[in-house]
N, C-alpha and C positions, 0 to 999 in steps of 0.2 A: 161312530166317532166323528166329530166335526173336523173340518179342515183348519189347521193352524198355520199361520205364516209367521215365521220368526225373523225379525229384521237382523241383518248381519252387521257386525262391527259396531254395535250399538254404543258401547262406552267410548270407542275410538272416535266415532262421529261427534259425540258431544264434546269430547276433549279438544279435538282439532278445530271445531267451529269457533271456539273461543268467544262464546256469546257474551255480549256486554249489556249493561243496563240501558234500556230504551232503544235497543237495537231492533232492526227489522230483518227477518230471516225468511228465506224461501226454501221450501221442500218441493222441488220441481217434479217429483215422482212420488207422491205421498202414499200411494198404495192403500193399505189398511190403517195407516197412521202410526205405525210402530215407532219409527224414528221421530216423527213430529211430536208425539205425546211425551217421549223421553226428553226431548229438547225443552218442551214447555214445563215439564215437571221439575227438571233440574235447573231451569233458569227462569224462575217466576218474575224476574225483573225486566225481561225483554218486553218491548212495546207491542210487537205483532209478529205473527207467523202466517205467511201466505202459503197455501197448499194447492198444488195443481196435479191433476192426473187425467189422462185421456180416457180411462176406463170408468164407465158409469157405475158399475158395481163397486169398484174400489172407492169411488167418491162417497157412495152411500155408507160403506163401512167406516171410512175416515170421519165422516160427519158424526157418526154415532160415537166413535172412540174419542174424538176431540171435543165432544159436547161440553165437558167440564171447563174447557178453555174458550168457550164460544165468544167471549167478549174481546179476545185478542187474536182470533183466527179468522182467516178469509179463505174460503175453499172454492175452487173453480174446476169444473170439468172442461179441460182445454188441452191443447198441445203446448208444451212448455216453451216452444219457440215464439209463442205469442205473449211472452211475459211482459214485454214493454207496453203492449196494449192493456194488459191487466193492471199494471202499475198506474197507468194513466187513469183508469176507472177509479182507482183507490186514491188518486191524487198523491201518489208516492213517487219520489224522484230517484231513489236509490236504495240499495240493499247493503246489509252488513255481513251477510253470509248466505251461501247457496249450497244446498245438498242435492246431488243427483245420484239416485240409486237405479242403475240400469237393469236390474234383474227382473225376470219374469216371476210373478208371485206364485205361491202354492195354490192360491185360489184359482188363478188362471190355468195353471198346469193340471189341476185335478178336477176341473169342470169339463166333462167331455164335450159339452155343447160349444165350448170356445175353440176347440180344434188345435190346441197347442201341443198336446201330448201324443207321442207315437205309441204309447202303451194302452190308451183308452180309445174306444171307438166313438167317433163323433164326426160332424161335418168338417170339411176342410175350410176353416174360417181363418183363424190366427190374427184377427184384427184386435188391436188394443182398444181402438175406438170403433164401435160397430156402425158408425156413420160413414166410415171410409168406403169408397166406391168398389174397390177390388179386394177379393178374398184370395186365400191360397188356392182355392178351387179354380178361380179364374186364371191364375198364373199357370198352374199345372196343366190345365186343359186347353189353353189357347196359345201359349208361347211356343216358339220354334225350338228345335233341338239346340241351336246355337245360343238363343236367349236364355234357355234354362241352364245350359252349361256355364254361361257367364255368371249367372246368379249363384250357382252352387260353388263355383271357383272363388268368386269375389267375396261372397258373404258367408260361406261355410268352409272355405279352404278344403273342399272335398276333392281328394285326388282322383276319385272315380267318377267325377262329374260327367264326362262324355258317355260312359256306359249307362249311368243312371238316367241321363237325359234321353238317350235313345230308347231305353226301356219304357220310360213314361209316355213318350210320343207313340210308340208302337202299341202300348196297351190302350191308350185313349182312342185309338182308331177303331177298337172293338167296342168299347163302351167307356163313358166318362169315369175318371178316377174321382170318386165322390166322397170318400171318407178316410179318416186318418189311418186306420188299420190296413186298409188296402194299399195306401201309399207307403206305409212302413214296410209291408211285406214285399212290395215291388222293389223298393230301395235295397232291402236286405238281400233279395235274390239277385240283384245286379252286382253285388260286391263279391269278389272271390272268397270262397269258403275260409281260406286261411286268415282273412282279415275280419271275419265276423265274430271271432271270439275275443276281441279286445275288451278293454275296460269299459269303453263307452258303447252304447247301442249303435249298430250300423246306420240307423236312420237319424242319429243325433244331428249331424252336420247339415243334412238336407233340410230337416225341420227348422233348424236355426236359420239357414240361409233364406228359406221362404218367409219365415216370420220377419226377418230384417227387411226383406224386399217389400212385403205387404205394408209394413208400418213406416218405411223410409227412415229406419232408425239411425243409420250412420250419418246421413245428411243432417238429421235433427240434432244429433250429438255435436257435430262440427259447428252448427249454427248457434247452439245455446252456449257453448264455451266462449265463443267470440262475443256474443251478446251479453252473457252473464258477467264477464270481466268488465265490460264497459259500464254495467249498471252497479258494480260494487263500489262502495265507499273505500277510502284509503284504509288499509289494513284489514279490509273485509276478506273473508276466507271462502274459497270454492273447493268443495269436497266432491269427488267423483268416484263412485263405486261401480266397477265394471266386473263382468263375469266371463268374458272371453277375450281372446287376444286382439281381435279387431278393434273393439271398444277401447281396450287399454292402450293400444298403439296410437289411436287417434288422440286420446287424452294426453299421453306422454309427449307426442310430437307437437301438439298445439301448445301445451304448457311450455315446452322448450322454446318454441318460436316466439311466444309472448314474453319470455324471460330474456330475450336477446335485444341488444341495441341494433338498429338497422340504419345503414348508410346508403343502401340501394333500394330502389322500388321493386315491384314485382317483375318488371321487365329487365331488371339489371342496370338501370340508369342511376347515376349518383343522385342522391337527395341533396337539396340545398341545405337543409338542416338535418342532423342526425335524429332519427326517430327513436325516442327513448324506450327502454324496456317497460312493460306494463305490470309485470308480476315478479315475485320471487317464488321459487319452488320450495315448499316446506318439506316435502317427502322426497329425498333423493332416490329412495327405493320405495315401491308401493307398500302400504300397510296391508298385511294379510291376517286372517283370523288365527287366533291361538289354537293349539291342539284341542283344548277342552271345549272351545266353541264348535269346532268341526265335529267332535264326538256327539255333542248335543244336537247339532244341525248340520248333517252331511252336505246339504246343498250350499253351505257357506264355503266349501273347500276351495272353490275357484275364484272367490271374491278378492279383488284388489282395490285399494283406495289410494288415490293420489290427491294431494292438497296443494293449492297455490294461494298466495296472498297478494292482494292488490297493492301496488306501490303508490 
């Protein structure tokens, strides 16, 4: 049976984007093109859709899926933080809507060669873009106990980060930690037995933390929200779908900050002129999948979507 990736909150994305005739939209994490194709099918009057993804394999699938809309789609393998450069290439000055889906796709999780899964044996890679210089193998086998602990704490919120980090460094002194299953077993054995029978796999947070570190995901998210809001036209919508608390917290806090008027600068000094708010928040609480969607696609259960509108 082939791998199938089901895009989450599909109807909600189309509804909240509020696509308009002759509008230009950005799917900054196009993946296999599920959201993008739905946006294009339901809004044939839009002018263009720009699709970006770091993953070469995803871009190939997206090109195939979006081929019926080739006259109005522009697809790039790139990091979404380079969106301004991409728009310059297309001679486009602004956008009417942005979608950011931060989830790891089923294709990535279920391909052992990519190294994202703690259940499948494969190399410790975890790069979204395989041109990136450092893999998870490099981090696990070269960083100090202190550095590993900080990654697991900061990016995985892993309470047993010190124990896991010490175990990894002790093991690699014998031989390199070279594959996903070995890492998964080491992490599991480092966690007290009473904590191994929880709902999530014991290695989940460690794998999440390493993936975020390898791909610099939280920095990129912070950067694209700021950049994306600047690029949006008035009343343009920004939809962010996140799958864990760190991403959702960054999105929530940045939206709140951009929705405030500012009378002081970053150092606390009074501004000569009040800095106006840039957005209004459309979703006071995040949009989450309906029970029937979770039944069809269990991976959707942790999804949260927040939406802001440019003033």
